[in-house]
Backbone as a chain_set.jsonl record, in Angstrom:
{"seq": "MIVAIEGIDGAGKTTQAKRLVRFLRSKGVAAEYTSEPTGSALGRMIKSYLRRGGANPHLLALLFAADRIYHLNKVVNPMLERGQVVVCDRYLYSSYAYQGVMTGSPLWVREINKMAPHPDIAVLLDISVEEALRRKKKRIRFEDPGFLEEVRREYLRLCEAGLMVKVDAGGGVDVVFGELVRVVAPRLGLRPSA", "coords": {"N": [[-13.672, 12.218, 6.781], [-13.558, 14.304, 9.598], [-15.817, 16.322, 11.196], [-16.005, 18.615, 13.603], [-18.178, 19.912, 15.993], [-18.212, 22.405, 18.214], [-18.354, 24.108, 21.43], [-19.481, 26.104, 24.256], [-21.598, 24.83, 26.912], [-24.981, 24.933, 26.03], [-24.759, 26.257, 23.652], [-25.904, 25.191, 21.4], [-24.956, 22.964, 20.073], [-25.712, 20.187, 19.694], [-28.212, 20.333, 18.389], [-27.458, 21.723, 16.033], [-25.437, 20.059, 14.967], [-26.805, 17.655, 14.411], [-28.635, 18.61, 12.567], [-26.881, 19.411, 10.568], [-25.946, 16.925, 9.678], [-28.305, 15.899, 8.517], [-28.606, 17.773, 6.448], [-26.242, 17.311, 4.937], [-26.684, 14.663, 4.127], [-28.907, 15.089, 2.533], [-27.707, 16.22, 0.385], [-26.432, 14.162, -0.769], [-24.207, 13.218, 0.56], [-22.538, 10.837, 2.458], [-23.079, 10.811, 5.718], [-22.663, 10.83, 9.265], [-23.862, 11.182, 12.607], [-22.305, 11.664, 15.741], [-21.26, 11.692, 19.202], [-19.522, 13.1, 22.043], [-19.243, 13.017, 25.602], [-19.298, 9.441, 25.031], [-21.784, 6.78, 24.766], [-20.709, 4.664, 26.034], [-19.393, 2.526, 28.693], [-17.393, 4.05, 29.862], [-18.143, 6.631, 29.052], [-20.627, 6.813, 30.34], [-19.754, 6.769, 32.965], [-18.359, 9.198, 33.087], [-20.493, 11.01, 32.699], [-21.944, 10.474, 34.989], [-20.164, 11.328, 36.999], [-20.113, 14.045, 36.331], [-22.75, 14.821, 36.83], [-22.909, 14.458, 39.604], [-20.861, 16.078, 40.522], [-17.827, 17.547, 41.9], [-15.751, 15.813, 41.169], [-12.364, 14.787, 40.767], [-10.451, 16.903, 38.748], [-8.296, 16.042, 37.128], [-8.679, 13.297, 37.005], [-11.126, 13.277, 35.637], [-10.272, 14.38, 33.185], [-8.582, 12.352, 32.265], [-10.458, 10.29, 32.009], [-12.098, 11.351, 29.988], [-10.206, 11.338, 27.904], [-9.72, 8.577, 27.69], [-12.283, 7.71, 26.969], [-12.424, 8.947, 24.525], [-10.52, 7.505, 23.055], [-11.835, 5.035, 22.952], [-14.096, 5.887, 21.506], [-12.947, 6.705, 19.058], [-11.817, 4.251, 18.163], [-14.012, 2.427, 18.109], [-16.178, 3.745, 16.906], [-15.723, 6.226, 15.342], [-13.434, 5.739, 13.591], [-14.285, 3.333, 12.178], [-16.475, 4.482, 10.782], [-15.144, 6.391, 9.209], [-13.596, 4.665, 7.659], [-15.581, 3.57, 6.106], [-16.021, 5.608, 4.425], [-17.511, 7.75, 5.298], [-18.622, 11.028, 6.31], [-17.934, 12.231, 9.413], [-19.774, 13.75, 11.797], [-19.179, 15.283, 14.647], [-20.427, 15.904, 17.782], [-19.056, 17.692, 20.012], [-15.606, 17.142, 20.593], [-12.148, 16.693, 20.301], [-11.235, 19.373, 20.893], [-12.92, 20.163, 22.887], [-11.895, 18.952, 25.143], [-9.44, 20.293, 25.237], [-10.369, 22.843, 25.886], [-12.32, 22.631, 28.105], [-11.209, 20.636, 29.965], [-8.624, 21.601, 30.014], [-8.951, 24.093, 31.274], [-10.158, 23.24, 33.681], [-8.182, 21.602, 34.91], [-6.017, 23.267, 34.963], [-3.799, 22.664, 33.607], [-3.108, 22.831, 30.674], [-1.231, 21.912, 28.749], [-0.634, 19.329, 29.568], [-3.159, 18.162, 29.232], [-3.358, 18.266, 26.455], [-1.283, 16.536, 25.863], [-2.193, 14.022, 26.87], [-4.134, 13.544, 25.059], [-2.971, 13.113, 22.649], [-3.224, 10.955, 20.955], [-5.473, 11.296, 19.453], [-6.667, 12.222, 16.298], [-6.555, 15.486, 14.85], [-9.531, 17.296, 14.104], [-10.87, 17.536, 10.749], [-12.397, 19.689, 10.075], [-13.238, 22.151, 12.328], [-15.662, 23.712, 14.181], [-16.521, 26.431, 16.102], [-19.302, 27.121, 17.885], [-20.097, 30.013, 18.873], [-21.126, 31.762, 21.714], [-22.503, 34.051, 24.072], [-21.91, 33.712, 27.587], [-24.037, 34.411, 29.216], [-26.281, 34.174, 27.501], [-26.066, 31.457, 26.877], [-26.529, 30.24, 29.379], [-29.12, 31.085, 29.808], [-30.443, 29.631, 27.889], [-30.156, 27.014, 28.755], [-31.842, 24.221, 30.117], [-31.609, 22.408, 32.159], [-29.784, 21.975, 35.182], [-26.33, 21.649, 35.335], [-22.994, 20.63, 36.147], [-21.168, 22.33, 34.764], [-22.231, 24.874, 34.672], [-21.352, 27.088, 36.046], [-20.894, 30.462, 35.829], [-18.379, 31.898, 35.785], [-16.52, 29.863, 35.291], [-17.431, 28.972, 32.776], [-16.923, 31.278, 31.284], [-14.119, 31.271, 31.255], [-13.693, 28.898, 29.819], [-14.892, 29.571, 27.386], [-13.159, 31.631, 26.603], [-10.869, 30.114, 26.171], [-11.666, 28.528, 24.012], [-11.942, 30.591, 22.119], [-9.279, 31.34, 21.895], [-8.308, 29.072, 20.607], [-9.541, 29.409, 18.162], [-8.254, 31.766, 17.321], [-5.745, 30.699, 16.992], [-6.057, 29.355, 14.687], [-7.126, 26.82, 14.676], [-9.813, 26.397, 14.806], [-12.978, 27.473, 13.402], [-14.932, 30.265, 13.928], [-18.383, 30.63, 14.554], [-21.1, 32.722, 14.938], [-23.308, 31.988, 17.384], [-25.432, 33.177, 18.552], [-27.786, 33.919, 17.366], [-30.992, 33.048, 15.853], [-32.013, 29.592, 15.364], [-32.128, 28.866, 12.619], [-30.632, 30.9, 11.387], [-28.094, 30.54, 12.54], [-27.579, 27.975, 11.618], [-27.413, 28.441, 8.871], [-25.034, 29.917, 8.762], [-23.256, 27.99, 9.718], [-23.389, 26.059, 7.68], [-22.313, 27.584, 5.607], [-19.676, 27.629, 6.373], [-18.908, 24.905, 6.465], [-19.828, 23.528, 4.102], [-18.337, 24.35, 1.665], [-15.853, 23.168, 2.185], [-16.395, 20.548, 1.766], [-16.867, 20.435, -0.849], [-19.363, 21.322, -1.594], [-22.165, 23.403, -2.483], [-22.865, 26.244, -0.543], [-25.711, 26.348, 0.326], [-28.274, 26.354, 2.445]], "CA": [[-13.465, 13.561, 7.303], [-14.18, 14.575, 10.89], [-16.297, 17.684, 11.398], [-16.289, 18.768, 15.034], [-18.998, 21.055, 16.374], [-17.788, 22.682, 19.579], [-18.871, 25.305, 22.073], [-19.848, 25.937, 25.657], [-22.926, 24.271, 27.124], [-26.039, 25.863, 25.679], [-24.483, 26.925, 22.368], [-26.723, 24.593, 20.344], [-24.14, 22.002, 19.332], [-26.438, 18.977, 19.31], [-29.204, 20.727, 17.381], [-26.807, 22.082, 14.77], [-24.712, 18.9, 14.435], [-27.783, 16.73, 13.818], [-29.192, 19.266, 11.381], [-25.843, 19.355, 9.545], [-25.957, 15.572, 9.118], [-29.459, 15.814, 7.616], [-28.289, 18.588, 5.275], [-25.246, 16.616, 4.134], [-27.335, 13.514, 3.496], [-29.793, 15.591, 1.458], [-26.828, 16.565, -0.739], [-25.805, 12.934, -1.251], [-22.978, 12.92, 1.311], [-22.706, 9.852, 3.537], [-22.691, 11.494, 6.954], [-23.194, 10.24, 10.498], [-23.745, 11.965, 13.837], [-21.824, 11.004, 16.951], [-21.015, 12.708, 20.232], [-18.711, 12.795, 23.222], [-18.846, 11.646, 25.891], [-20.07, 8.408, 24.342], [-22.703, 5.992, 25.593], [-19.976, 3.513, 26.567], [-19.252, 2.504, 30.154], [-16.576, 5.211, 30.217], [-18.98, 7.824, 28.88], [-21.627, 6.834, 31.421], [-19.03, 7.136, 34.186], [-18.122, 10.645, 32.994], [-21.767, 11.696, 32.917], [-22.281, 10.31, 36.403], [-19.297, 12.246, 37.747], [-20.522, 15.424, 36.057], [-24.011, 15.067, 37.532], [-22.665, 14.535, 41.047], [-19.927, 17.167, 40.815], [-16.759, 17.285, 42.864], [-14.755, 14.843, 40.712], [-11.02, 15.293, 40.539], [-10.376, 17.323, 37.34], [-7.336, 15.228, 36.382], [-9.365, 12.034, 36.756], [-12.09, 13.523, 34.553], [-9.523, 14.561, 31.933], [-8.144, 11.017, 31.838], [-11.642, 9.555, 31.569], [-12.467, 11.881, 28.672], [-9.226, 10.848, 26.927], [-9.978, 7.151, 27.494], [-13.532, 7.61, 26.218], [-12.115, 9.35, 23.146], [-9.866, 6.351, 22.418], [-12.924, 4.108, 22.663], [-14.909, 6.506, 20.46], [-12.21, 6.62, 17.802], [-11.653, 2.859, 17.741], [-15.268, 1.691, 17.906], [-17.209, 4.501, 16.194], [-15.251, 7.18, 14.337], [-12.591, 5.118, 12.558], [-15.087, 2.523, 11.261], [-17.235, 5.369, 9.893], [-14.205, 6.952, 8.233], [-13.22, 3.586, 6.741], [-16.715, 3.384, 5.186], [-16.097, 6.787, 3.583], [-18.512, 8.682, 5.804], [-18.253, 12.247, 7.017], [-18.326, 12.073, 10.808], [-20.092, 15.012, 12.447], [-19.034, 14.976, 16.069], [-20.942, 16.859, 18.761], [-17.909, 17.715, 20.922], [-14.507, 16.26, 20.222], [-10.842, 16.964, 20.895], [-11.05, 20.723, 21.428], [-13.662, 20.271, 24.152], [-10.936, 18.637, 26.204], [-8.495, 21.401, 25.336], [-11.012, 23.977, 26.551], [-12.891, 22.31, 29.419], [-10.253, 20.014, 30.882], [-7.488, 22.514, 30.156], [-9.303, 25.07, 32.311], [-10.42, 22.551, 34.952], [-6.954, 21.095, 35.532], [-4.976, 24.279, 34.995], [-2.642, 22.043, 32.945], [-3.512, 22.619, 29.282], [-0.256, 21.124, 27.984], [-0.847, 17.932, 29.968], [-4.397, 17.717, 28.576], [-3.021, 18.006, 25.051], [-0.423, 15.345, 25.825], [-2.96, 12.773, 27.06], [-5.037, 13.405, 23.915], [-2.165, 13.089, 21.428], [-3.628, 9.844, 20.098], [-6.652, 11.678, 18.668], [-6.363, 13.11, 15.174], [-7.282, 16.747, 14.841], [-10.628, 17.246, 13.142], [-10.623, 18.177, 9.46], [-13.079, 20.975, 10.217], [-13.726, 22.371, 13.693], [-16.459, 24.931, 14.239], [-16.935, 26.902, 17.416], [-20.563, 27.847, 17.965], [-19.759, 30.973, 19.927], [-22.288, 32.403, 22.327], [-22.167, 34.624, 25.379], [-22.249, 32.849, 28.713], [-25.383, 34.788, 29.681], [-27.259, 33.565, 26.6], [-25.975, 30.001, 27.024], [-27.201, 29.857, 30.62], [-30.552, 31.313, 29.62], [-30.962, 28.544, 27.059], [-30.086, 25.709, 29.412], [-33.05, 23.87, 30.855], [-31.267, 21.634, 33.347], [-28.57, 22.43, 35.855], [-25.227, 20.694, 35.358], [-21.783, 21.111, 36.794], [-20.441, 23.34, 34.026], [-22.992, 26.107, 34.518], [-20.767, 28.199, 36.779], [-20.588, 31.474, 34.802], [-16.952, 32.2, 35.71], [-15.874, 28.732, 34.63], [-17.785, 28.997, 31.357], [-16.195, 32.4, 30.658], [-12.75, 30.803, 31.002], [-13.748, 27.905, 28.74], [-15.155, 30.312, 26.143], [-11.907, 32.308, 26.218], [-9.955, 29.096, 25.634], [-12.156, 28.231, 22.657], [-11.603, 31.721, 21.245], [-7.839, 31.24, 21.625], [-8.142, 28.025, 19.595], [-9.914, 30.048, 16.89], [-7.167, 32.676, 16.955], [-4.605, 29.877, 16.574], [-6.379, 28.756, 13.397], [-7.587, 25.438, 14.815], [-11.27, 26.366, 14.707], [-13.645, 28.597, 12.753], [-15.988, 30.746, 14.821], [-19.693, 30.977, 14.021], [-21.914, 33.372, 15.96], [-24.44, 31.118, 17.714], [-26.375, 33.952, 19.339], [-29.016, 34.171, 16.629], [-31.96, 31.961, 15.773], [-31.51, 28.294, 14.912], [-31.942, 28.871, 11.164], [-29.536, 31.816, 11.06], [-26.855, 29.869, 12.943], [-27.354, 26.858, 10.702], [-26.952, 29.008, 7.609], [-23.609, 30.254, 8.928], [-22.532, 26.723, 9.842], [-23.3, 25.482, 6.34], [-21.383, 28.405, 4.817], [-18.314, 27.244, 6.761], [-18.618, 23.492, 6.228], [-20.134, 23.039, 2.749], [-17.249, 24.47, 0.682], [-14.771, 22.207, 2.489], [-16.839, 19.254, 1.278], [-17.151, 20.57, -2.271], [-20.788, 21.574, -1.774], [-22.597, 24.797, -2.482], [-23.35, 26.555, 0.807], [-27.101, 26.815, 0.39], [-29.012, 25.508, 3.375]], "C": [[-14.205, 13.696, 8.624], [-14.545, 16.055, 10.955], [-16.698, 17.786, 12.861], [-17.086, 20.045, 15.264], [-18.773, 21.273, 17.862], [-18.457, 23.944, 20.123], [-19.213, 25.042, 23.521], [-21.249, 25.337, 25.735], [-23.973, 25.326, 26.804], [-25.843, 26.555, 24.344], [-25.316, 26.367, 21.22], [-26.001, 23.552, 19.515], [-24.94, 20.81, 18.821], [-27.446, 19.283, 18.214], [-28.545, 20.953, 16.032], [-26.072, 20.894, 14.154], [-25.675, 17.924, 13.765], [-28.393, 17.319, 12.549], [-28.175, 19.241, 10.242], [-25.799, 17.976, 8.889], [-27.119, 15.425, 8.134], [-29.204, 16.596, 6.32], [-27.313, 17.851, 4.363], [-25.861, 15.418, 3.417], [-28.234, 13.957, 2.346], [-28.993, 15.972, 0.217], [-26.071, 15.345, -1.258], [-24.507, 12.567, -0.561], [-23.307, 11.907, 2.402], [-22.18, 10.485, 4.814], [-23.366, 10.835, 8.144], [-22.923, 11.173, 11.672], [-23.163, 11.081, 14.93], [-21.5, 12.089, 17.961], [-20.096, 12.177, 21.315], [-19.252, 13.59, 24.404], [-19.807, 10.648, 25.258], [-21.068, 7.752, 25.303], [-22.041, 4.76, 26.171], [-19.943, 3.565, 28.093], [-18.426, 3.701, 30.621], [-17.389, 6.499, 30.128], [-20.026, 7.947, 29.972], [-20.98, 7.225, 32.744], [-18.778, 8.643, 34.214], [-19.396, 11.405, 33.322], [-22.199, 11.615, 34.372], [-21.456, 11.256, 37.275], [-19.752, 13.698, 37.558], [-21.826, 15.77, 36.779], [-23.787, 15.281, 39.024], [-21.772, 15.708, 41.419], [-18.839, 16.717, 41.771], [-15.716, 16.287, 42.433], [-13.41, 15.536, 40.529], [-10.867, 15.668, 39.062], [-9.382, 16.51, 36.513], [-7.927, 13.86, 36.055], [-10.352, 12.199, 35.6], [-11.376, 13.662, 33.208], [-9.054, 13.217, 31.383], [-9.318, 10.183, 31.342], [-12.101, 10.038, 30.191], [-11.506, 11.371, 27.601], [-9.45, 9.362, 26.641], [-11.25, 6.935, 26.68], [-13.3, 7.993, 24.759], [-11.41, 8.219, 22.398], [-10.923, 5.325, 22.019], [-13.733, 4.623, 21.464], [-14.228, 6.392, 19.098], [-12.163, 5.182, 17.283], [-12.961, 2.184, 17.351], [-16.285, 2.416, 17.03], [-16.615, 5.305, 15.036], [-14.445, 6.499, 13.228], [-13.373, 4.183, 11.645], [-15.938, 3.363, 10.299], [-16.332, 5.942, 8.808], [-13.809, 5.906, 7.197], [-14.324, 3.303, 5.729], [-16.901, 4.616, 4.283], [-17.111, 7.818, 4.039], [-17.872, 9.938, 6.38], [-18.796, 12.096, 8.427], [-18.54, 13.462, 11.402], [-20.155, 14.736, 13.94], [-19.467, 16.161, 16.93], [-19.99, 16.787, 19.96], [-16.858, 16.707, 20.449], [-13.255, 16.781, 20.934], [-10.742, 18.335, 21.562], [-11.913, 20.998, 22.655], [-12.733, 19.954, 25.317], [-9.93, 19.758, 26.376], [-9.101, 22.546, 26.142], [-11.453, 23.617, 27.97], [-11.853, 21.727, 30.37], [-8.99, 20.856, 31.047], [-7.732, 23.539, 31.238], [-9.458, 24.378, 33.666], [-9.138, 22.144, 35.677], [-5.919, 22.194, 35.738], [-3.7, 23.793, 34.331], [-2.95, 21.773, 31.475], [-2.52, 21.792, 28.467], [-0.381, 19.646, 28.308], [-2.098, 17.376, 29.29], [-4.127, 17.421, 27.104], [-2.194, 16.727, 24.932], [-1.243, 14.054, 25.95], [-3.971, 12.553, 25.93], [-4.298, 13.337, 22.589], [-2.595, 12.009, 20.452], [-4.774, 10.219, 19.165], [-6.241, 12.573, 17.509], [-7.152, 14.408, 15.307], [-8.422, 16.631, 13.839], [-10.238, 17.942, 11.841], [-11.246, 19.566, 9.436], [-13.556, 21.064, 11.664], [-14.42, 23.723, 13.737], [-16.816, 25.226, 15.684], [-18.252, 27.632, 17.264], [-20.417, 28.774, 19.162], [-20.998, 31.715, 20.405], [-21.85, 32.993, 23.659], [-22.595, 33.66, 26.472], [-23.663, 33.138, 29.195], [-26.455, 34.118, 28.821], [-27.259, 32.05, 26.735], [-26.718, 29.537, 28.273], [-28.71, 30.063, 30.518], [-31.195, 30.161, 28.852], [-31.034, 27.212, 27.791], [-31.343, 25.45, 30.232], [-32.736, 23.094, 32.123], [-29.936, 22.12, 33.909], [-27.519, 21.325, 35.822], [-23.979, 21.387, 35.877], [-21.149, 22.313, 36.089], [-21.204, 24.648, 33.875], [-22.485, 27.247, 35.387], [-20.328, 29.247, 35.758], [-19.102, 31.791, 34.67], [-16.18, 31.109, 34.989], [-16.163, 28.756, 33.127], [-17.115, 30.15, 30.617], [-14.772, 31.977, 30.323], [-12.724, 29.817, 29.843], [-13.977, 28.608, 27.404], [-13.885, 31.029, 25.667], [-10.917, 31.319, 25.611], [-10.374, 28.692, 24.218], [-11.779, 29.348, 21.69], [-10.108, 31.747, 20.929], [-7.567, 30.176, 20.563], [-8.529, 28.555, 18.208], [-8.794, 30.958, 16.408], [-5.942, 31.919, 16.462], [-4.863, 29.174, 15.243], [-6.859, 27.318, 13.471], [-9.092, 25.303, 14.614], [-11.756, 27.588, 13.939], [-14.818, 28.983, 13.645], [-17.24, 31.096, 14.034], [-20.488, 31.585, 15.167], [-23.169, 32.534, 16.182], [-25.511, 31.855, 18.501], [-27.704, 34.205, 18.649], [-29.973, 32.995, 16.691], [-31.344, 30.712, 15.174], [-31.225, 28.311, 13.412], [-30.779, 29.76, 10.739], [-28.194, 31.156, 11.371], [-26.551, 28.735, 11.978], [-26.857, 27.351, 9.347], [-25.473, 29.355, 7.648], [-22.761, 28.987, 9.003], [-22.34, 26.087, 8.462], [-22.323, 26.278, 5.473], [-19.924, 28.085, 5.151], [-17.982, 25.835, 6.277], [-18.757, 23.083, 4.762], [-18.982, 23.183, 1.764], [-16.108, 23.495, 0.921], [-15.1, 20.804, 1.996], [-17.185, 19.3, -0.204], [-18.62, 20.791, -2.576], [-21.06, 23.055, -1.862], [-23.212, 25.112, -1.143], [-24.76, 27.119, 0.831], [-27.882, 25.85, 1.26], [-30.46, 25.485, 2.958]], "O": [[-15.347, 13.254, 8.753], [-13.691, 16.926, 10.791], [-17.63, 17.114, 13.303], [-16.714, 21.119, 14.791], [-19.109, 20.413, 18.676], [-19.041, 24.732, 19.379], [-19.234, 23.894, 23.965], [-21.991, 25.335, 24.753], [-23.872, 26.47, 27.247], [-26.681, 27.362, 23.941], [-25.423, 27.004, 20.172], [-26.388, 23.283, 18.378], [-24.855, 20.464, 17.643], [-27.521, 18.562, 17.219], [-29.008, 20.444, 15.011], [-26.084, 20.736, 12.933], [-25.395, 17.423, 12.676], [-28.637, 16.603, 11.577], [-28.549, 19.071, 9.082], [-25.633, 17.874, 7.674], [-26.941, 14.888, 7.04], [-29.544, 16.133, 5.231], [-27.53, 17.773, 3.154], [-25.59, 15.187, 2.239], [-28.314, 13.289, 1.315], [-29.544, 16.038, -0.882], [-25.172, 15.477, -2.089], [-23.777, 11.697, -1.037], [-24.245, 12.101, 3.176], [-20.973, 10.673, 4.971], [-24.491, 10.345, 8.047], [-21.901, 11.857, 11.725], [-23.491, 9.899, 15.03], [-21.469, 13.271, 17.62], [-19.92, 10.969, 21.476], [-19.68, 14.73, 24.227], [-20.966, 10.96, 24.987], [-21.176, 8.119, 26.473], [-22.715, 3.899, 26.736], [-20.408, 4.529, 28.703], [-18.724, 4.297, 31.656], [-17.328, 7.348, 31.018], [-20.287, 9.04, 30.475], [-21.586, 7.93, 33.551], [-18.964, 9.288, 35.246], [-19.382, 12.336, 34.128], [-22.752, 12.569, 34.921], [-21.986, 11.903, 38.178], [-19.771, 14.478, 38.51], [-21.985, 16.884, 37.279], [-24.389, 16.164, 39.634], [-21.906, 16.272, 42.505], [-18.921, 15.646, 42.371], [-14.858, 15.925, 43.238], [-13.338, 16.715, 40.183], [-11.129, 14.833, 38.197], [-9.6, 16.308, 35.318], [-7.707, 13.325, 34.969], [-10.406, 11.364, 34.696], [-11.835, 13.118, 32.204], [-9.122, 12.975, 30.177], [-9.188, 9.45, 30.362], [-12.449, 9.23, 29.33], [-11.939, 11.01, 26.507], [-9.379, 8.932, 25.49], [-11.289, 6.074, 25.802], [-13.918, 7.421, 23.861], [-11.684, 8.002, 21.218], [-10.914, 4.811, 20.901], [-14.014, 3.875, 20.528], [-14.861, 6.027, 18.107], [-12.435, 4.928, 16.109], [-13.008, 1.447, 16.366], [-17.169, 1.775, 16.463], [-16.97, 5.083, 13.878], [-14.751, 6.672, 12.049], [-13.159, 4.217, 10.433], [-16.102, 2.997, 9.136], [-16.702, 5.976, 7.634], [-13.697, 6.208, 6.009], [-14.047, 2.848, 4.62], [-17.828, 4.659, 3.474], [-17.528, 8.67, 3.254], [-16.743, 9.917, 6.869], [-19.99, 11.858, 8.612], [-17.603, 14.254, 11.499], [-21.055, 14.054, 14.43], [-18.937, 17.266, 16.813], [-20.122, 15.911, 20.815], [-17.164, 15.609, 19.985], [-13.337, 17.259, 22.066], [-10.222, 18.448, 22.672], [-11.667, 21.959, 23.383], [-12.781, 20.614, 26.355], [-9.597, 20.14, 27.498], [-8.43, 23.146, 26.981], [-11.003, 24.237, 28.933], [-11.639, 22.26, 31.459], [-8.358, 20.826, 32.103], [-6.841, 23.832, 32.035], [-8.955, 24.865, 34.678], [-9.015, 22.314, 36.89], [-5.042, 22.069, 36.592], [-2.646, 24.414, 34.463], [-3.045, 20.615, 31.067], [-2.93, 21.043, 27.581], [-0.248, 18.801, 27.422], [-2.092, 16.237, 28.824], [-4.618, 16.426, 26.571], [-2.388, 15.937, 24.009], [-1.007, 13.098, 25.21], [-4.594, 11.494, 25.854], [-4.903, 13.482, 21.527], [-2.358, 12.129, 19.25], [-5.017, 9.521, 18.181], [-5.546, 13.569, 17.708], [-8.273, 14.42, 15.814], [-8.291, 15.938, 12.83], [-9.382, 18.827, 11.833], [-10.694, 20.498, 8.852], [-14.207, 20.145, 12.162], [-13.84, 24.747, 13.375], [-17.348, 24.373, 16.396], [-18.317, 28.657, 16.586], [-20.592, 28.367, 20.31], [-21.797, 32.22, 19.616], [-20.927, 32.485, 24.296], [-23.535, 32.885, 26.296], [-24.403, 32.218, 29.543], [-27.419, 33.562, 29.345], [-28.317, 31.422, 26.713], [-27.454, 28.552, 28.229], [-29.484, 29.292, 31.086], [-32.33, 29.768, 29.122], [-31.88, 26.374, 27.479], [-31.841, 26.327, 30.938], [-33.522, 23.121, 33.07], [-29.079, 22.615, 33.176], [-27.787, 20.196, 36.233], [-23.948, 22.609, 36.018], [-20.644, 23.219, 36.752], [-20.852, 25.461, 33.021], [-23.137, 28.288, 35.458], [-19.484, 28.961, 34.908], [-18.606, 31.939, 33.553], [-15.298, 31.39, 34.177], [-15.259, 28.583, 32.31], [-16.773, 30.011, 29.442], [-14.268, 32.281, 29.242], [-11.844, 29.884, 28.985], [-13.333, 28.28, 26.408], [-13.577, 31.031, 24.475], [-10.213, 31.643, 24.655], [-9.53, 28.533, 23.337], [-11.346, 29.082, 20.569], [-9.711, 32.128, 19.827], [-6.693, 30.355, 19.715], [-7.915, 28.19, 17.206], [-8.425, 30.932, 15.234], [-5.189, 32.418, 15.625], [-3.988, 28.477, 14.728], [-6.988, 26.658, 12.44], [-9.586, 24.223, 14.291], [-11.058, 28.597, 13.834], [-15.599, 28.129, 14.065], [-17.181, 31.76, 12.998], [-20.538, 31.014, 16.257], [-23.994, 32.387, 15.279], [-26.407, 31.225, 19.062], [-28.653, 34.661, 19.287], [-29.791, 32.067, 17.479], [-30.283, 30.766, 14.552], [-30.183, 27.818, 12.979], [-30.025, 29.408, 9.831], [-27.268, 31.208, 10.561], [-25.405, 28.552, 11.566], [-25.974, 26.738, 8.748], [-24.745, 29.116, 6.684], [-21.679, 28.922, 8.421], [-21.246, 25.632, 8.13], [-21.581, 25.691, 4.685], [-19.041, 28.252, 4.31], [-16.899, 25.599, 5.742], [-17.903, 22.371, 4.234], [-18.665, 22.215, 1.073], [-15.466, 23.044, -0.027], [-14.21, 19.971, 1.827], [-17.724, 18.341, -0.756], [-19.083, 20.489, -3.676], [-20.278, 23.87, -1.372], [-24.013, 24.324, -0.639], [-24.981, 28.235, 1.301], [-28.126, 24.702, 0.89], [-31.278, 24.829, 3.603]]}, "num_chains": 1, "name": "protein.A"}
């Protein structure tokens, strides 16, 4: 099973995804954390482009899709074959939201990502752009407030379409985690007590 934790930069995805893995393991579930972009050569290239800024958005979208193929083949699918729950810090819907907005071609972004299976559970850690920017400690390309507002709106549309479940990420770490567990645990046959 793939559990995708999504949201705009600053929503707390990494913190919550890693904590979810620890929770699942404590309940006897074989779970592993992974993230996109990966640490592969493709992922490093993406990160380099993002740090420098100014990359062609279509090129970035293609790089993210290529990195996802690598991620699926080398990391996710082997974990799934071992019967593990894969908790992914960013996955398919990040491309739908970020690259869909960046390129202005959301259907094309979906097309180049057709090879990726949809996650079994996708959770949007929803937070206001103002709060997300306040939380961020380092400046990166995606911190333009207008851009992040568009990305957040796209994520909310994915929730409205039934592809994702929204969790309010504006509260404290423990409160958000409690909500995350209430969404994920029942889908795994667990009691939602964090």
